[in-house]
N, C-alpha and C positions, 0 to 999 in steps of 0.2 A: 179270368173266370169263364168257364164254359156254360153252355145253356142248361144242362141238367143241374149244375151246382146253383145257378141263379134260381131255377125253379124250386130247388130244395129250400133255399133261403126265403123265397116268397111264401112257400107253404108253411115254413116255420113261423114267419111273422103273422100270417093269417090265422093260424091255429092258436097262437098265444093271444093275439088280440081278441079273437072270438071267445076264447076261454075267459079272459078278464071281463069283457063286456057282459057275457052271459052270467057270469058269477055275480057281478055287481047288480045287474038288472033283475035277476031272479032270486038272488040271495040263497042260492043252492050251492054248497061247496063241492058238489059232484063235478062241476065244471073246472075244478083244479086239475082234473085228469087231462083236459085239453092243454093246459099250461105245461104240464109234465111231458106230454107227448110232443108238444112243439119244441121244448128244450132238447128232448132226446133226438128229434129229427135234426135240429141244428147241430148238435154234437156229432151226429153221424155224418152230416154234410161236411163239417169241418175236418173230421178225421179222414174220411175217404177222399176229400177234395184237395188235399194238399199235394203239391207237385213234388215229384222226386227230383233230386239234383240231376242236371244234365250231364251226360257222360262226355268226357273229352275224347274226341275222335281223331285228334291230330297225331301223326306218327312220331 
């Protein structure tokens, strides 16, 4: 796992946790947007972070 992918996962976790905590503490459902954005960030990181199969370079 490379640095940018780790950063994307950290951002995902932070945004989702912040959304949950703020939703619970303020009782305002608008913070569900944080959860959705965090999940979309995680999905994007997973889709773009997958490795391609290595090519066989033997003759």
